[in-house]
C-alpha positions as CSV (number, residue, x, y, z in Angstrom):
1,X,-23.8,24.9,-21.7
2,X,-26.5,22.1,-22.4
3,X,-27.0,19.0,-19.7
4,X,-25.1,16.1,-20.9
5,X,-28.4,14.1,-22.5
6,X,-25.8,10.7,-21.4
7,X,-27.1,12.0,-17.8
8,X,-30.9,11.3,-18.6
9,X,-30.5,7.2,-18.7
10,X,-29.4,7.2,-14.4
11,X,-32.8,6.4,-13.6
12,X,-33.1,2.9,-15.3
13,X,-30.0,2.2,-14.3
14,X,-30.8,2.9,-10.4
15,X,-33.4,0.7,-10.8
16,X,-31.2,-2.2,-11.8
17,X,-28.2,-1.0,-9.7
18,X,-31.2,-0.7,-6.4
19,X,-31.6,-4.5,-6.9
20,X,-28.7,-5.2,-6.0
21,X,-27.2,-5.3,-2.6
22,X,-26.3,-1.7,-1.2
23,X,-22.3,-2.0,-1.4
24,X,-22.4,-4.1,-4.3
25,X,-23.9,-1.4,-6.0
26,X,-21.8,1.0,-5.0
27,X,-18.9,-1.0,-6.1
28,X,-20.4,-1.8,-9.4
29,X,-21.5,1.9,-10.0
30,X,-17.4,3.2,-8.9
31,X,-16.5,0.2,-11.7
32,X,-19.1,1.0,-14.2
33,X,-17.8,5.0,-14.0
34,X,-13.8,3.8,-14.8
35,X,-15.1,1.6,-17.6
36,X,-17.2,4.3,-19.3
37,X,-14.1,6.8,-18.4
38,X,-11.6,4.8,-20.0
39,X,-13.2,3.4,-22.9
40,X,-16.1,5.4,-23.7
41,X,-15.0,9.2,-22.4
42,X,-15.8,10.2,-26.0
43,X,-19.6,10.0,-25.5
44,X,-18.8,11.4,-21.7
45,X,-18.6,15.4,-20.9
46,X,-14.6,16.3,-20.0
47,X,-13.5,15.6,-16.8
48,X,-13.4,19.6,-15.8
49,X,-15.8,21.5,-13.5
50,X,-19.1,22.9,-15.2
51,X,-18.2,26.8,-15.4
52,X,-21.8,28.1,-15.7
53,X,-21.0,31.9,-13.3
54,X,-18.1,33.5,-11.6
55,X,-15.8,30.7,-9.9
56,X,-15.7,31.6,-5.5
57,X,-13.0,32.5,-3.7
58,X,-13.0,31.2,-0.4
59,X,-9.5,30.3,2.2
60,X,-7.4,31.6,-0.7
61,X,-8.9,28.9,-3.2
62,X,-10.8,29.5,-6.2
63,X,-13.7,27.2,-6.5
64,X,-14.9,26.7,-10.3
65,X,-18.6,26.5,-8.8
66,X,-19.9,25.5,-6.0
67,X,-21.1,22.0,-6.0
68,X,-18.5,19.1,-4.9
69,X,-18.8,15.6,-3.7
70,X,-18.7,14.6,-0.2
71,X,-16.2,12.6,0.9
72,X,-17.1,8.5,2.0
73,X,-18.2,8.0,-1.9
74,X,-14.7,7.4,-3.3
75,X,-12.7,6.5,0.2
76,X,-9.1,5.7,-1.4
77,X,-9.0,8.9,-4.1
78,X,-9.2,5.9,-6.8
79,X,-12.3,7.3,-9.2
80,X,-10.9,10.8,-9.5
81,X,-11.0,10.8,-13.4
82,X,-13.9,9.5,-13.6
83,X,-16.0,11.1,-11.1
84,X,-14.6,14.6,-12.9
85,X,-17.1,13.9,-15.3
86,X,-19.9,15.0,-13.6
87,X,-18.4,18.5,-13.3
88,X,-18.5,19.2,-9.9
89,X,-16.8,22.2,-8.7
90,X,-14.6,20.3,-5.9
91,X,-13.7,16.6,-5.1
92,X,-13.3,15.8,-1.3
93,X,-12.0,12.2,-0.9
94,X,-11.5,9.8,2.0
95,X,-10.9,9.2,4.9
96,X,-8.2,7.9,4.7
97,X,-6.6,6.7,7.9
98,X,-2.7,6.0,8.2
99,X,-2.7,2.5,8.1
100,X,-5.5,-0.1,6.1
101,X,-8.6,-1.4,7.5
102,X,-11.2,-3.1,6.5
103,X,-13.5,-1.3,8.2
104,X,-16.8,-2.9,10.3
105,X,-18.4,-6.1,9.4
106,X,-20.9,-6.3,6.5
107,X,-23.4,-5.8,5.8
108,X,-23.3,-2.2,6.6
109,X,-25.0,-0.2,4.1
110,X,-28.5,0.4,3.7
111,X,-30.9,1.8,1.6
112,X,-34.3,3.3,3.3
113,X,-35.8,4.5,-0.2
114,X,-39.4,5.6,0.8
115,X,-37.1,8.6,3.1
116,X,-34.6,9.0,0.0
117,X,-32.0,7.7,2.8
118,X,-29.0,5.2,3.6
119,X,-27.7,4.0,7.1
120,X,-24.0,3.2,6.9
121,X,-21.8,2.0,9.3
122,X,-18.6,1.3,6.9
123,X,-15.9,2.6,10.2
124,X,-13.2,4.4,7.8
125,X,-12.4,1.3,5.5
126,X,-10.2,2.3,3.3
127,X,-6.4,1.0,1.7
128,X,-4.3,3.5,3.8
129,X,-2.6,6.6,3.4
130,X,0.1,4.5,0.8
131,X,-2.4,3.5,-1.2
132,X,-4.3,6.8,-1.1
133,X,-1.7,8.9,-2.7
134,X,-0.9,6.7,-5.1
135,X,-4.5,6.9,-6.6
136,X,-3.7,10.5,-6.0
137,X,-0.9,11.3,-8.0
138,X,-1.6,8.6,-10.8
139,X,-5.3,10.8,-11.4
140,X,-4.6,13.3,-14.6
141,X,-7.1,15.5,-13.4
142,X,-5.3,15.5,-10.0
143,X,-2.0,15.9,-12.0
144,X,-3.0,19.1,-14.5
145,X,-5.1,20.7,-11.3
146,X,-8.3,20.7,-13.2
147,X,-10.4,21.0,-10.2
148,X,-10.0,22.0,-6.2
149,X,-9.0,18.3,-4.3
150,X,-9.9,18.1,-1.0
151,X,-8.5,15.2,1.5
152,X,-10.3,14.1,4.5
153,X,-8.1,12.6,7.2
154,X,-8.9,10.4,10.4
155,X,-7.6,7.6,12.6
156,X,-7.6,4.1,12.3
157,X,-9.5,2.1,14.9
158,X,-7.0,0.3,16.6
159,X,-5.9,3.4,17.8
160,X,-6.5,4.6,21.4
161,X,-8.8,7.8,21.5
162,X,-5.8,9.5,23.8
163,X,-3.7,8.9,20.9
164,X,-6.0,10.8,17.8
165,X,-3.8,12.7,17.3
166,X,-1.0,11.4,16.2
167,X,-2.9,9.4,13.4
168,X,-4.3,13.4,12.4
169,X,-0.9,14.2,12.4
170,X,0.5,11.7,10.4
171,X,-2.2,12.4,7.3
172,X,-2.1,15.6,7.4
173,X,2.1,15.8,6.7
174,X,1.5,13.3,4.0
175,X,-1.8,14.7,1.9
176,X,-1.3,18.5,2.0
177,X,1.9,18.1,-0.6
178,X,-1.3,17.2,-3.2
179,X,-4.7,18.4,-0.9
180,X,-6.4,21.5,-2.3
181,X,-7.7,22.0,1.8
182,X,-7.8,19.5,4.2
183,X,-10.9,17.8,6.0
184,X,-10.2,17.0,9.7
185,X,-13.2,14.5,9.9
186,X,-14.1,14.0,14.2
187,X,-17.7,13.6,13.5
188,X,-18.3,9.8,12.2
189,X,-20.4,8.0,14.4
190,X,-18.5,4.8,13.1
191,X,-15.5,4.6,15.0
192,X,-15.4,4.2,18.8
193,X,-15.6,7.2,20.2
194,X,-14.4,9.4,17.4
195,X,-17.0,12.2,18.1
196,X,-15.7,12.4,21.0
197,X,-13.5,14.8,19.9
198,X,-16.1,17.3,19.0
199,X,-16.1,18.2,22.6
200,X,-14.1,22.0,24.1
201,X,-11.2,20.2,25.5
202,X,-10.8,17.3,23.1
203,X,-11.4,19.1,20.5
204,X,-8.8,22.2,21.3
205,X,-6.3,19.9,22.5
206,X,-6.5,18.2,18.8
207,X,-6.5,21.4,16.5
208,X,-4.0,23.1,18.6
209,X,-1.3,20.9,17.2
210,X,-2.5,20.5,14.0
211,X,-2.8,23.9,13.6
212,X,0.7,24.1,13.8
213,X,1.7,21.2,11.8
214,X,0.1,23.0,9.1
215,X,2.2,26.6,9.6
216,X,5.2,24.6,9.4
217,X,3.7,22.6,6.1
218,X,3.1,26.1,4.7
219,X,6.6,27.0,5.0
220,X,8.0,23.8,3.4
221,X,6.0,23.3,1.0
222,X,5.4,27.3,0.1
223,X,2.0,26.9,0.3
224,X,-1.4,27.8,2.4
225,X,-3.4,24.8,2.6
226,X,-6.7,25.2,4.7
227,X,-7.8,23.1,7.5
228,X,-11.3,22.8,7.7
229,X,-13.4,21.1,10.3
230,X,-15.9,18.2,10.1
231,X,-18.9,18.3,12.4
232,X,-21.9,16.0,13.1
233,X,-25.6,17.1,13.3
234,X,-25.9,15.4,16.6
235,X,-24.2,17.9,18.9
236,X,-27.3,19.9,20.7
237,X,-27.0,23.5,21.1
238,X,-24.4,23.5,24.2
239,X,-21.7,20.9,22.6
240,X,-22.1,23.3,19.2
241,X,-21.6,26.5,21.0
242,X,-18.2,24.6,22.2
243,X,-17.3,23.7,19.2
244,X,-18.2,27.2,17.4
245,X,-16.0,28.8,20.6
246,X,-13.0,26.7,19.3
247,X,-13.8,27.3,15.6
248,X,-13.7,31.4,16.3
249,X,-10.4,31.0,18.6
250,X,-8.5,28.6,16.8
251,X,-9.3,30.3,13.7
252,X,-9.8,26.9,12.1
253,X,-10.0,27.7,7.8
254,X,-13.4,26.8,7.5
255,X,-16.0,24.2,8.7
256,X,-18.1,21.0,6.5
257,X,-21.4,20.6,7.7
258,X,-22.5,17.8,8.3
259,X,-21.7,14.4,8.6
260,X,-24.2,11.5,9.4
261,X,-27.2,11.7,12.0
262,X,-27.7,9.1,14.5
263,X,-31.2,10.6,14.9
264,X,-34.2,7.8,13.9
265,X,-37.3,10.4,14.3
266,X,-37.9,10.7,10.6
267,X,-37.8,7.0,9.8
268,X,-39.4,5.3,12.7
269,X,-41.0,1.7,10.8
270,X,-39.4,1.9,8.2
271,X,-37.0,-1.1,7.1
272,X,-33.6,-1.2,8.4
273,X,-34.4,1.6,10.4
274,X,-32.8,0.5,13.5
275,X,-29.6,-0.5,11.9
276,X,-27.0,0.8,13.5
277,X,-24.9,3.5,11.8
278,X,-24.8,7.0,10.3
279,X,-28.2,8.0,8.5
280,X,-27.9,10.4,5.4
281,X,-30.5,11.5,3.0
282,X,-33.2,13.9,3.3
283,X,-33.9,13.2,7.1
284,X,-30.8,15.2,7.7
285,X,-31.6,17.9,6.1
286,X,-33.1,20.2,8.1
287,X,-30.7,18.9,11.3
288,X,-27.8,20.5,8.7
289,X,-29.5,23.6,8.0
290,X,-29.9,24.5,11.5
291,X,-26.4,23.8,11.7
292,X,-25.4,26.1,8.9
293,X,-27.6,28.9,10.2
294,X,-26.0,28.3,13.4
295,X,-22.7,28.4,12.2
296,X,-23.0,31.6,10.2
297,X,-24.9,33.8,13.0
298,X,-22.2,32.8,15.8
299,X,-18.6,33.1,12.8
300,X,-19.7,35.5,10.8
301,X,-19.5,36.8,6.8
302,X,-16.7,35.3,6.4
303,X,-15.9,32.2,7.9
304,X,-16.0,29.5,5.0
305,X,-19.1,26.9,5.5
306,X,-19.3,23.9,3.3
307,X,-23.5,22.5,3.5
308,X,-23.8,19.5,3.0
309,X,-26.6,17.1,3.9
310,X,-29.9,16.0,2.0
311,X,-29.1,17.6,-0.8
312,X,-31.5,16.3,-3.5
313,X,-32.4,19.3,-5.4
314,X,-31.8,22.6,-6.7
315,X,-33.9,24.1,-4.1
316,X,-32.2,22.1,-1.5
317,X,-28.9,23.5,-2.5
318,X,-30.7,27.0,-2.8
319,X,-32.0,26.7,1.3
320,X,-28.7,25.7,1.9
321,X,-27.3,28.8,0.7
322,X,-29.4,30.7,2.1
323,X,-28.7,29.4,5.7
324,X,-25.4,30.6,5.1
325,X,-23.1,27.8,3.0
326,X,-20.7,28.6,0.4
327,X,-20.2,25.6,-0.9
328,X,-23.1,22.4,-1.0
329,X,-21.8,18.9,-1.0
330,X,-23.8,15.5,-2.6
331,X,-23.3,11.7,-1.6
332,X,-26.7,9.9,-0.5
333,X,-28.7,12.8,-3.2
334,X,-26.2,11.8,-6.0
335,X,-27.0,7.9,-5.8
336,X,-31.0,8.6,-5.8
337,X,-30.7,11.7,-8.5
338,X,-27.6,10.5,-10.6
339,X,-25.5,13.2,-12.1
340,X,-27.7,15.4,-13.2
341,X,-28.1,16.8,-10.3
342,X,-24.3,17.9,-10.0
343,X,-25.5,20.0,-13.1
344,X,-29.0,21.3,-11.6
345,X,-27.3,22.4,-8.3
346,X,-24.0,24.7,-10.0
347,X,-27.3,26.3,-12.7
348,X,-29.0,27.3,-9.9
349,X,-26.0,28.3,-7.3
350,X,-23.8,29.9,-10.0
């Protein structure tokens, strides 16, 4: 299978998109992808995963290749069919919350091109569960189960942190029939106090009821839907060890490592570097690698780990695999490199 020639035009498209406000460019890109999918489909690769090697079996699921889309790019699951044409082995979409919310005020997305990075403070802006699931149901790719679909869940900003469990339970109940796996996002830095849920006692109090509900839903729907946990790169040594203890004791199905960082040490002095929000892209790569490596050392060979953070090349993907990740996800790298990155990673990691 050869790399689609269409993807070679992305550098030119990026130059044009980078002249726009970052959030406007994001919306224009997704609208353009939808247009191409609907009206130029014959010129694009099929909406199915690249199959460049053996499938990967993890958590009872069969992943066609090791490369996935990270949550956050398609918050409302509104672009699944177009994104599937990039050849991903799996798509993770969201974060979805029970109720629609507008997120934080604009501007809230910033480029740091010298660092191949982004800073965002979106704040789980999304159209809510009802619209999210309507989009999933409308997706031909999802209906025909052409690839693995992960649904990423969170809490509403107006929900007190002490009542966060209620929001997660509502989301888990609603998305389970449609999800191949569910990711519990407690690591975004853009929802007040959300990262407090990563502390040992708070994490146990959140995950135990979610696992109980997961078991009940498995009986109800006659399918086991793995529950993954998305964590921060900023936990510190003690915090990470405590989290690992909870993951191990409760037997969480898998870990997604990592979300964005608050650390600015590698982008000091660059335009927008001091904007509040989570930093993604190449500056977070080393932290993500270190987190994945420690997770693998502590959890052993069988717990699935999805590595995400600063993957811009096949070499970055291999480094994540060598650190212990079974699968990788991309987001910021996709913005800077385009869909050719998916093919390069899938080919090299096959």
